[in-house]
C-alpha positions in Angstrom: 87.8 74.3 83.1 85.2 71.7 82.8 85.7 68.2 84.1 85.1 65.1 82.0 82.1 63.0 83.1 82.7 60.4 85.7 82.8 57.1 83.9 84.1 54.8 86.6 81.8 53.0 89.0 83.0 51.3 92.2 82.9 52.6 95.7 81.3 55.7 94.4 78.5 53.7 92.8 77.7 51.9 96.1 77.8 55.3 98.0 75.3 56.6 95.5 73.1 53.5 95.8 73.3 53.7 99.6 72.2 57.3 99.5 69.2 56.5 97.2 68.2 53.4 99.1 69.0 54.8 102.6 71.3 51.8 103.1 74.8 51.4 104.4 77.1 51.2 101.3 79.3 48.7 103.1 76.4 46.3 103.4 75.7 46.3 99.6 77.0 43.6 97.2 76.4 42.6 93.6 73.8 40.2 95.0 71.8 43.0 96.8 68.3 43.2 95.4 64.9 44.5 96.4 64.4 41.3 98.3 67.5 41.8 100.4 67.6 45.6 100.9 65.0 47.1 103.1 63.1 50.0 101.5 64.1 49.1 97.9 60.7 49.4 96.4 59.4 50.4 92.9 59.8 54.1 93.7 63.3 53.7 94.9 64.1 51.7 91.7 63.1 54.7 89.6 65.1 57.1 91.8 68.1 54.7 91.6 68.0 54.5 87.8 67.6 58.3 87.5 70.5 59.0 89.9 72.8 56.5 88.2 72.0 57.9 84.7 72.7 61.4 85.9 75.9 60.6 87.7 77.4 58.5 84.9 75.8 60.4 82.0 74.2 57.4 80.4 70.7 56.5 79.4 69.5 53.0 80.0 66.8 51.5 77.8 63.5 50.3 79.2 64.6 46.7 78.6 67.8 47.3 80.5 65.9 48.9 83.4 63.4 46.1 83.5 66.3 43.6 83.6 67.8 45.1 86.7 67.1 42.6 89.5 70.2 43.2 91.6 73.1 45.6 91.9 75.2 43.2 89.8 72.6 43.6 87.0 72.9 47.4 87.3 76.7 47.2 87.1 76.4 45.0 84.0 74.0 47.5 82.4 76.5 50.3 83.1 79.4 48.2 81.7 77.4 47.9 78.4 77.3 51.7 78.3 81.0 52.0 78.7 81.1 52.7 82.4 84.1 50.8 84.0 82.9 48.8 86.9 84.9 46.9 89.5 85.1 43.1 89.0 
């Protein structure tokens, strides 16, 4: 029996982000950005997008990726792709 792809983001999203960025998920907020999260550099941005695309089975456009300046932006991009995100 195959499981449907995970299409909800919430605590799981921040756990995934924490793993990629080597950050404590409880310290992350929608306002978290490369300026506020130590170690979030250009390479980690690529790894983050790749991990999120794989986990939620979506493909973000280059314009969407370039527009991600914070975790809130990432959640908005996911919402546009039909991934339910917490308010």
